[in-house]
C-alpha positions, 0 to 999 in steps of 0.5 A, a space after each residue: 491455413 495460408 488462407 486464414 493468414 491471408 485474410 489476417 493480414 489483409 484485415 490488418 492492413 485494411 485495419 491500419 489504412 482505416 485508422 491512417 484515414 481517421 487519423 488524417 481526417 481529425 488532423 484535417 479537421 483540426 487544421 481546418 478548425 485552426 484555420 477558422 479560429 485564426 480568420 475569425 480573429 485576424 479579420 477583426 483587426 483594425 489594420 485588416 478593416 482598413 486594408 479592406 476598405 481602402 480600395 472602396 474608398 479609393 474607388 469612391 473618391 477617384 470615381 467622384 474627381 473623374 466625374 467632376 463632382 457630379 457623383 451623388 453624395 450619400 448623407 451620411 457622408 455630406 452631414 460629416 463633411 459639413 461637421 468637418 466644415 464648421 470647424 475649418 476642414 474644407 479639404 475633401 481629403 480630410 474624410 477619407 484621410 479621417 477614416 485611415 486615421 481612427 482605424 490606423 490609431 485603434 490599431 495601434 491602441 490594441 498593440 496588434 502586429 502590423 501583418 496582412 495577409 491577401 488570403 485574409 482579405 480574400 476570405 473577407 470578401 466571400 464573407 462580406 457576400 454571403 451576409 449581402 446575400 442574406 441581407 438581401 433576402 431579408 429585404 425581399 421577405 420583408 417587403 413581401 410580408 407586409 401588406 401594402 395597406 400599411 404604407 403611408 396614406 397621405 404620400 404617393 410615389 412620383 415615379 421621378 428617377 433617382 439620381 442613381 439611375 441616371 449614372 453609368 455602371 462605372 459611376 454607379 459602382 462607385 457612388 455605392 461603393 462610397 456610400 457603405 463605407 461613409 454610412 458604416 463609419 458614421 453609424 457604425 464607427 462613430 455613432 455606435 461606440 458613442 452610444 454605448 458609451 453614454 448608456 454604460 455610464 447611465 446604467 453601468 451595464 455592458 450588456 444594456 448599453 450594447 443592446 441600447 446602442 444597436 437599437 438606437 444607431 439601428 432606428 437612426 440609420 433607417 430615418 436618416 435614409 427615409 427623411 434624410 434625402 427629404 425626397 423619398 416616399 415613406 414605406 413602413 416596409 421600408 423603415 422596417 428593413 433598414 432598421 433590421 438591416 441597421 441591427 445586423 450591420 450593428 452586430 456585425 461591427 461588434 463581432 466582425 469588425 468595421 470591414 465586415 460591416 462596411 464591406 457587406 453594406 456596399 455589396 449589398 448596395 451593388 446587388 440590390 441596384 443590379 436587381 
């Protein structure tokens, strides 16, 4: 009789422990889901994007200043600075200040709290690194799967070193950080919303306007890389990859915000240049 009672007590004890474990796991899962939802929502805020990209902008601009303007400028930055210079805004601080003002005004219009979290920025860095690795895999698979005979038959590569190949490690890091921010600023933060607005007025459909804006901005993004510098050989595989990369970055901008798109772009450039 005592043995039976002991077994029943043991069963009750284990059942209670099991229920407590299940309840604890459920609570932990719910808390993890809550944190994920909070991260997904907060990381999209313009103020958070501003705080996230600010170190990249400072790295690029300080590197350019220390290099005494010998740091190569990407096409997107040159075009935006030329547009600003045409209206009399020639100071080198105008463009980074414009990026800050756009994001700050966007956050002000959204009426969100002016609060930041270091853990949130750390999570964004991890997310950007993940997207960058995925983009790198897409780049490799795109190049490998396209027949080399599809490349442009009338243009041959010269083998001349690019400006980035002639830079030191820190200078290259600064140049790539700036390219990621300013290219995303032109093609996603400025061009994509303007294209969406134009198509929306013509079609009246938000879905059509988004799809058309993503496609157009991605094609322009690829074309700007291919012919914007005036020195790069045209390859079908590179053009296709850059179009796909532009679409991926555009979708990240729409779904995850400017900070994730710019951070992913910068991290991809850094990873690709180190291989």
